[in-house]
Residue, then its C-alpha position, 0 to 999 in steps of 0.5 A: x795142841x797136845x799138853x806137851x806142846x803147850x808146856x814146851x811153848x810156855x817154857x820157851x816163852x818164859x826163858x826168852x822173856x827172862x833173857x830179853x830183860x837185859x836188852x830192855x835195860x835190866x842190869x845184872x849187878x856184879x857178884x864177883x870181881x872182874x877177873x873171876x867173872x872173866x874166867x867164868x865167862x871165858x871157860x864157860x864159853x869154851x865149854x859151850x862152843x866145844x861141846x855144842x860143836x863136837x858132841x853134836x857132830x859125833x852124835x849126828x854121825x852115829x845116828x846116821x851111820x850106826x844101827x837104830x839101837x846105837x842111834x837111840x843110845x847116842x840120842x840119849x847120851x847127847x841128851x845127858x850132855x846137853x842137859x849137863x853142859x849146854x844148859x848150864x853154860x847157856x845160863x852161865x856164859x851170858x850171865x857172867x858176861x852181863x856182870x862183867x860188862x857192868x865195868x863198861x856201864x852196861x849193855x847200852x854203854x857198850x854197843x859191841x856187848x849189846x850186839x853180842x848179847x842180842x846175837x846170843x839171845x837170837x841164838x837161844x831162841x833159834x837153836x838152844x832153847x828149842x833143842x834143850x826143851x826138845x831133849x828135856x821133854x823127849x817125845x822121840x827118844x826111839x827115833x834117833x834121826x828125828x829132827x836132825x834136818x831142822x837141827x842142822x839148819x838151826x845150828x848153821x844159823x847159830x854158827x853164824x851168830x857165834x862167829x858174829x859174837x866172837x867178832x864183837x868180843x874181839x874187835x869191840x865193834x858193833x854193826x847193829x847197836x853201833 
């Protein structure tokens, strides 16, 4: 196993471990009033979903249809956007949500929030962290179409999880923890 692969695995397991703490009962204390947390949570969520969907479609189309040089540029640009938008919103959105749910008594007192957070944790493990780590340690910067098929499969799973998160948040109902 190459040292880059070991580093990627350590980073992945560390991130997933820290994100699992709220599922195991760790609670995040509120640092701001609920109105501010709700605004942060919602706008961060909108930025996360919007960027994740539209920038990846844009990048995928360019990488598939344009010359290799343009595809390399698009991959480099999506890397900058992922590290500048996806990475912060992957942290900010659930963190603000965890603080916000303290008004309800935490994840265990609100099954719909538990389901939403569990779904986000799964999405992070299936799609977000692998893609962000892959882009941060970019072994294949010169191959614009590398990893697109796997990314497509992971993104479809992430889309289903995102839809379930939205259902949980809107209806305040849970299928897993309920």
